N, C-alpha and C positions, 0 to 999 in steps of 0.2 A: 732253482730251488733256494728258498730263503730259510734262515734259521735265526732264532733268537739267541744271541751270544751273551753268555754270562760275563759280568765284569770281573776283573781280577786277573792275576797272572795265569798264564797257560799251565796246564798239567804237562810236565816234562817226562818223556819216556826215553831213556838212553838205550838205543839198540845198536850201539857201536860194536862192530865185530860180528854181529848176528846176520845170518842169511834168511831168506824168505820165510819159511815156516816158523823158525825160531823167533824171528822178529815179530811176526804177527801174533804168535802165542804170547810173547811178552806184552805187546800192545793190548791184547784182549785182557790179560790179567791186570795190567796197570789201570785200565779205564773202568774195570768192574766197579760199579757203584758210583761212578762219576755222574753228576746230575746232567740232564739234557742242557745243551748250550755251552758246555765246557769246551774250551779250545784246547786241543792237544798238540804239543810239539814233539815230534818223533825225530831223534837224532839217529842217523843211519849211515853206515859206510858201504853197505851193499849197493852196487850200481843199479840193481833192479828194484830197489826200494820204492822209487816214485811210481813205478808201474804196479807193484804189489799193493802198495797202500791205496792207490787210486781204485784198483779193481776190488780190493777187500772192502773199501768204503762203499762202493757201489753195491756190492753183494749184501752188506749188512744194513745199508741205509744211512750211514754217517755221511757227513758232507765234507768231501775232500777239498781243501783249499789250495794245495800245491806247495811249492818250495818256499821257505822263509829265507829272505836275504840274510846273509851272515858271512863271516870270514873264518869260520872254524874249519878244522880238518874234515869233520863229518858234516854232511849236509843235514839240514833240518827241514821236515815237511810237516804241514799242519792239516788238521781236520777238526770238525765240530761234532761232538757227541749228539746224535739225533734222538729225540724223544721216542720215536717209533722204530728205533734200530733193532735189528734182530741179532741175537747172540749166535756165535758159532760154537761148534763142538769143542769141548775143552782140549782135545788132543789133535784136532784137525781144523785149522782156521779157514779152510775152503769149504766146509760143510756147515750148513745151518743147523742149529741145535733146537729141537722142538721138545719141550718138557711137557709131558702128559701126566696128569694126576690119575693114578689107579683108583677106580671106584667113582670118579667123577665128582666127588663132593669135597675134594681138598684134604680129606683125612687120610687118604692112602699114600703110599710111598711114590716118589717121583720116578718116572721111567724116562730115560733119555732115548730119543729116537732120532736117527739121522737119515735123511732121505737118501735113497740109492743113487747111483750115477745116472 
């Protein structure tokens, strides 16, 4: 899979001290509104972070790049924000969030639906 990467410094997300769900919720919040092609660097101390970030990227459609070489205490992992990425539920990073407009014309209120297990 290829992606058009935007020039400039990466968007940094500090997830130090956060575990799986909390880390992914922070990543979701921090990348909200980031344009497609943005490179994101996630600093994480959770040993499961590379597995979680890879699986979450696969679920949402972002492009996981893997670990970023460095010498810090916390490891850093990178992914690219994909244009066609799907958002996850605001309270559950492992569930895709589908927003449906009531009434079908965009004038109604948004209803959040999450697919069942």
